[in-house]
C-alpha positions in Angstrom: -68.4 -58.6 -129.6 -67.4 -57.6 -133.2 -63.6 -57.2 -133.4 -61.3 -55.6 -136.0 -58.9 -58.0 -138.0 -55.6 -56.7 -138.5 -52.4 -58.3 -140.0 -53.8 -61.8 -140.5 -55.4 -63.7 -143.3 -56.8 -66.4 -140.7 -60.3 -66.1 -139.2 -61.0 -66.9 -135.8 -64.0 -69.0 -136.2 -65.9 -70.2 -132.8 -67.6 -73.5 -133.6 -70.3 -74.7 -131.3 -68.4 -78.1 -131.0 -70.2 -79.6 -128.2 -71.4 -82.8 -130.3 -67.6 -83.7 -130.5 -67.6 -84.2 -126.8 -71.3 -85.3 -126.2 -71.5 -89.3 -125.7 -74.8 -89.3 -127.9 -74.0 -90.7 -131.4 -75.9 -89.3 -134.3 -75.7 -87.0 -137.2 -74.5 -83.9 -135.3 -71.7 -85.8 -133.8 -70.7 -87.1 -137.4 -71.1 -83.6 -138.8 -68.7 -82.0 -136.1 -66.2 -84.8 -136.2 -65.9 -84.6 -140.2 -65.5 -80.8 -139.9 -62.8 -80.8 -137.1 -61.0 -83.5 -138.9 -61.4 -81.7 -142.1 -59.8 -78.4 -140.8 -56.7 -80.3 -139.2 -56.1 -82.2 -142.7 -56.2 -78.6 -144.4 -54.0 -77.3 -141.7 -51.6 -80.3 -141.9 -51.4 -80.0 -145.7 -50.4 -76.4 -145.7 -53.3 -75.6 -147.9 -52.8 -72.4 -149.9 -56.4 -72.0 -150.1 -58.0 -68.8 -148.3 -59.1 -68.2 -145.9 -56.9 -69.9 -143.2 -59.0 -70.7 -140.1 -58.0 -70.8 -136.4 -60.8 -72.9 -134.8 -62.1 -72.2 -131.5 -64.1 -75.3 -130.4 -66.8 -74.9 -127.7 -67.7 -78.2 -126.0 -69.6 -79.5 -123.2 -67.3 -81.9 -121.7 -63.4 -82.5 -121.9 -62.6 -84.2 -125.0 -60.8 -87.5 -125.2 -57.1 -87.7 -125.6 -57.6 -89.3 -129.1 -59.5 -86.4 -130.3 -57.3 -83.8 -128.7 -54.3 -85.3 -130.6 -56.2 -85.0 -134.0 -57.4 -81.3 -133.5 -55.8 -78.6 -135.8 -52.6 -77.5 -134.1 -53.8 -73.9 -133.6 -57.2 -74.9 -132.1 -58.3 -73.5 -128.9 -60.9 -75.8 -126.7 -63.2 -74.2 -124.2 -65.3 -76.8 -121.9 -68.6 -75.3 -121.3 -71.2 -77.5 -119.4 -73.3 -80.5 -120.1 -76.2 -78.3 -118.9 -77.5 -77.2 -122.3 -79.5 -74.1 -121.1 -76.7 -72.9 -118.8 -74.4 -73.3 -121.7 -76.4 -71.6 -124.1 -77.4 -68.6 -122.1 -74.6 -68.0 -119.8 -71.5 -69.9 -120.5 -71.1 -69.8 -124.2 -71.7 -66.0 -124.7 -69.2 -65.4 -122.0 -66.7 -67.6 -123.9 -67.4 -65.9 -127.2 -66.6 -62.7 -125.4 -63.4 -63.9 -124.1 -62.2 -65.8 -127.2 -62.7 -62.5 -129.8 -64.0 -64.6 -132.7 -64.5 -63.0 -135.9 -67.4 -65.6 -136.7 -69.3 -67.9 -135.0 -70.7 -70.9 -136.5 -73.6 -73.2 -135.1 -73.7 -76.8 -135.9 -76.9 -78.1 -134.3 -79.7 -76.2 -136.3 -79.4 -73.3 -134.2 -77.1 -70.5 -132.8 -77.2 -70.0 -128.9 -78.7 -66.9 -127.5 -76.4 -63.9 -127.0 -74.4 -64.4 -130.2 -74.1 -60.8 -131.4 -71.0 -61.5 -133.9 -71.4 -62.4 -137.5 -72.7 -65.8 -137.7 -73.5 -68.9 -139.9 -75.5 -71.8 -138.9 -75.7 -75.4 -140.1 -79.6 -76.3 -140.2 -79.4 -80.0 -141.1 -82.8 -80.7 -142.1 -86.4 -79.6 -141.6 -87.5 -82.6 -139.4 -88.0 -80.6 -136.1 -89.6 -77.5 -137.7 -93.1 -79.2 -138.6 -94.8 -82.7 -138.0 -94.0 -85.0 -140.4 -96.3 -88.1 -141.2 -94.1 -90.6 -139.4 -94.4 -88.7 -136.2 -97.9 -87.4 -136.3 -99.0 -90.1 -133.7 -95.8 -90.1 -131.6 -96.8 -89.3 -127.8 -94.1 -86.8 -126.2 -93.5 -86.4 -122.7 -93.7 -83.1 -121.0 -89.8 -82.8 -121.0 -89.7 -83.9 -124.9 -92.3 -81.4 -125.6 -90.3 -78.7 -124.2 -87.0 -79.8 -125.8 -88.7 -79.9 -129.2 -90.2 -76.5 -128.9 -86.9 -75.0 -127.6 -85.3 -76.6 -130.9 -88.0 -75.4 -133.1 -88.3 -71.9 -132.0 -84.3 -71.7 -131.8 -84.1 -73.0 -135.4 -86.4 -70.5 -136.8 -84.8 -67.6 -135.0 -81.6 -68.6 -136.0 -82.4 -68.9 -139.6 -83.4 -65.2 -139.4 -80.2 -64.1 -137.5 -77.5 -65.9 -139.3 -75.9 -64.3 -142.2 -75.8 -67.8 -144.3 -77.7 -70.8 -143.6 -75.6 -74.0 -144.4 -77.4 -77.5 -145.0 -76.2 -80.7 -146.2 -78.1 -81.9 -149.1 -80.2 -80.2 -152.2 -83.2 -82.1 -150.6 -82.7 -80.4 -147.3 -82.4 -76.9 -148.8 -85.5 -77.5 -150.6 -87.3 -78.4 -147.2 -85.9 -75.4 -145.5 -86.8 -73.0 -148.0 -90.2 -74.4 -148.1 -91.0 -74.9 -144.3 -88.8 -72.2 -142.5 -89.7 -70.1 -145.1 -86.4 -68.8 -146.1 -85.2 -67.7 -149.4 -83.4 -70.0 -151.3 -80.6 -67.9 -152.0 -79.6 -67.7 -148.5 -79.1 -71.4 -148.2 -75.8 -73.0 -149.2 -75.3 -76.6 -149.7 -72.1 -78.4 -148.3 -72.4 -82.1 -148.3 -71.7 -83.8 -145.2 -68.4 -86.3 -145.4 -68.3 -89.8 -144.8 -66.9 -90.6 -141.7 -63.3 -92.3 -141.4 -63.8 -95.2 -139.3 -60.6 -97.1 -138.2 -59.8 -100.0 -140.5 -60.5 -103.3 -138.6 -57.3 -105.4 -137.8 -57.2 -107.9 -139.1 -60.2 -107.5 -141.5 -62.8 -109.9 -141.0 -64.4 -112.1 -143.8 -67.3 -110.8 -145.1 -70.5 -112.7 -144.5 -72.9 -113.9 -147.3 -76.1 -113.7 -145.2 -75.8 -111.0 -142.7 -77.9 -107.7 -143.2 -76.6 -105.1 -140.9 -79.1 -102.3 -139.5 -78.9 -99.4 -137.3 -81.5 -98.9 -134.4 -83.2 -96.0 -133.5 -86.0 -94.7 -131.4 -86.8 -92.1 -134.2 -89.9 -93.6 -136.2 -88.6 -91.6 -139.2 -85.9 -94.6 -139.6 -88.9 -97.1 -140.7 -87.0 -100.3 -139.3 -90.7 -102.0 -138.9 -90.4 -102.1 -142.9 -86.8 -104.0 -142.5 -88.2 -106.3 -139.9 -91.1 -107.3 -142.3 -88.6 -107.7 -145.3 -86.5 -109.9 -143.1 -89.6 -112.0 -142.4 -90.7 -112.1 -146.2 -86.9 -113.3 -147.0 -87.3 -116.2 -144.6 -90.6 -117.1 -146.0 -89.2 -117.2 -149.6 -86.3 -119.3 -149.3 -83.7 -116.6 -148.6 -83.3 -116.5 -145.0 -80.9 -113.9 -143.5 -79.4 -113.3 -140.1 -80.2 -109.6 -139.0 -77.3 -107.8 -137.0 -78.6 -104.5 -135.4 -76.4 -101.9 -133.9 -78.2 -100.4 -130.8 -76.3 -97.1 -129.3 -77.3 -98.0 -125.8 -78.6 -100.8 -123.6 -82.0 -99.2 -123.3 -82.4 -99.2 -127.0 -81.1 -102.8 -127.2 -84.0 -103.7 -124.9 -86.4 -102.0 -126.9 -85.2 -103.5 -130.2 -85.1 -107.0 -128.8 -88.8 -106.5 -128.0 -89.6 -105.4 -131.6 -87.8 -108.2 -133.2 -89.7 -110.8 -130.8 -92.9 -109.2 -132.0 -92.0 -109.6 -135.7 -90.8 -113.2 -134.8 -87.1 -112.6 -136.0 -85.1 -115.4 -134.5 -81.9 -115.3 -136.7 -80.7 -111.8 -135.1 -77.9 -110.5 -133.0 -77.6 -107.2 -131.3 -74.6 -105.0 -131.2 -74.5 -102.9 -128.4 -72.8 -99.4 -127.9 -69.9 -100.4 -130.2 -66.9 -98.0 -130.5 -65.5 -96.9 -134.0 -63.5 -99.8 -134.4 -66.0 -102.4 -133.6 -68.6 -100.5 -135.7 -66.0 -100.7 -138.7 -65.9 -104.2 -137.9 -69.6 -104.9 -138.6 -69.5 -102.8 -141.8 -66.5 -104.9 -143.0 -68.3 -108.1 -142.3 -71.8 -107.6 -143.3 -73.3 -108.8 -146.6 -75.1 -105.5 -146.8 -76.3 -102.6 -144.8 -80.3 -102.2 -145.2 -81.4 -98.5 -144.5 -85.3 -98.2 -144.9 -85.9 -94.6 -143.7 -88.6 -92.4 -144.6 -86.6 -89.3 -145.2 -82.9 -88.1 -144.5 -81.2 -85.0 -144.4 -77.8 -86.7 -145.7 -77.7 -90.4 -144.8 -74.2 -90.9 -143.0 -74.5 -94.8 -142.0 -74.8 -95.7 -145.6 -71.8 -93.9 -146.7 -69.8 -95.3 -143.8 -70.7 -98.8 -144.8 -69.7 -98.0 -148.4 -66.2 -96.6 -147.3 -65.9 -100.1 -145.9 -66.8 -102.0 -149.1 -70.1 -102.8 -147.5 -73.1 -103.1 -150.2 -76.0 -100.9 -149.4 -79.7 -101.4 -150.1 -81.7 -98.1 -149.1 -84.8 -96.4 -149.3 -85.4 -94.2 -152.5 -86.5 -91.2 -150.2 -84.9 -87.7 -150.1 -81.8 -87.2 -149.9 -80.6 -91.0 -150.1 -80.4 -91.2 -154.1 -78.8 -87.8 -154.2 -76.1 -88.6 -151.8 -75.2 -92.5 -152.6 -75.8 -92.1 -156.4 -75.7 -95.3 -158.4 -73.8 -97.2 -155.8 -76.6 -98.5 -154.0 -80.0 -100.6 -154.7 -83.1 -98.7 -153.8 -86.6 -99.6 -152.8 -89.8 -97.9 -151.8 -89.8 -97.3 -148.0 -93.6 -97.6 -148.2 -93.2 -101.5 -149.2 -91.6 -104.1 -147.2 -91.5 -106.5 -150.1 -89.7 -104.1 -152.0 -87.0 -103.9 -149.4 -86.9 -107.6 -149.5 -86.4 -107.7 -153.4 -83.4 -105.2 -153.1 -81.6 -107.2 -150.2 -82.3 -110.6 -152.1 -79.9 -110.3 -155.0 -77.2 -108.8 -152.7 -77.3 -112.2 -150.6 -77.6 -114.5 -153.6 -75.4 -112.9 -156.3 -71.7 -112.8 -155.1 -70.7 -110.8 -158.3 -73.2 -108.0 -157.6 -72.2 -107.9 -153.9 -68.4 -107.4 -155.1 -69.5 -104.8 -157.6 -71.7 -102.5 -155.2 -68.8 -102.9 -152.5 -66.3 -101.2 -155.0 -68.7 -98.6 -156.4 -69.5 -97.8 -152.8 -66.1 -97.1 -151.9 -65.7 -95.0 -155.0 -68.9 -93.1 -154.0 -67.9 -92.6 -150.5 -64.6 -91.3 -151.4 -66.3 -88.2 -152.9 -67.4 -87.1 -149.5 -64.0 -86.3 -147.9 -63.4 -84.2 -144.6 -60.9 -82.1 -146.4 -63.5 -81.0 -149.0 -66.1 -80.4 -146.6 -63.8 -78.1 -144.5 -62.7 -76.4 -147.7 -66.1 -75.5 -148.8 -67.1 -74.5 -145.4 -64.0 -72.1 -144.8 -65.0 -70.5 -148.2 -68.2 -69.9 -147.0 -67.0 -68.2 -143.9 -64.6 -66.2 -145.8 -67.3 -65.0 -148.0 -69.8 -64.3 -145.3 -67.3 -62.0 -143.6 -66.3 -60.3 -146.8 -69.7 -59.6 -147.7 -70.2 -57.5 -144.4 
């Protein structure tokens, strides 16, 4: 599928953009949305930076009219199939032959089979490569074991095949070098961007006692520590209302049961919010609490910061690296430390305002345009190196 480029300074880059059209929220979707938005901003600005990029976007479903309108003007969209194995083994290689890409970029920790063009791959983290302490005792169904084994094997194979591996933080780069293993010089860090959620209209008043959390079935997110912290706050004279964002009805049902187990009565569930509703939650909460055991990047805290929402986060990698001095930190091992980080945000209005301003400034450092510029530069250097 290699192709000779003549008479053009623009690269035709095939991007595995399936998270853009997939209904599941999460880090892959945030990453692809940010990259595509950044490429569009780069094109709209008439950037003199080289190389130029003509994106060839491979998606698994038709994309929404909103997103189609926001794509780079010269983007090509090819719809594959929601069936991942059929897309990986049959449709995606066929699309690559038809589109004549100069380079292929994998966005979901792997490159699909059949990619014989020059390639780069974003491996977001090392969480699927080895068993970590938080998931040692997690039971998996046969289907989940197959999916896990497929992604793990494809990630390892792709790390060897790709000319360059991209990851989203120094902490992730260190993990990938250790656990793939992979020479550190083959890994390039391009920080993810802060999601640009639409501003609420009208902007809501900020609550003085609502703690926002993001539910997840992933035990790595360590939500039990937060639930215990909320109970501690209630018994030490600082009761809060817990608002929990749930991406689906099934996750909401599971979360509701967990909240009952911990005896948390002052709570509400925010089920399957769209971007505007999520932005409203960030804009109205007293703070976001993020007790994760470990992160490759940590997009939700930056989303909160871009809305001026104060953040209390665990001090686990890579959160201090990404959030800098704009958050209050606590050990994910100690729920009382989580409570101690939340308490001053609730009780000291001046601190709440200061953290909100610092968070906005920190989030502004992670723009889609910067992410796209650095990624495009990597693509050009990869092809130039041969």
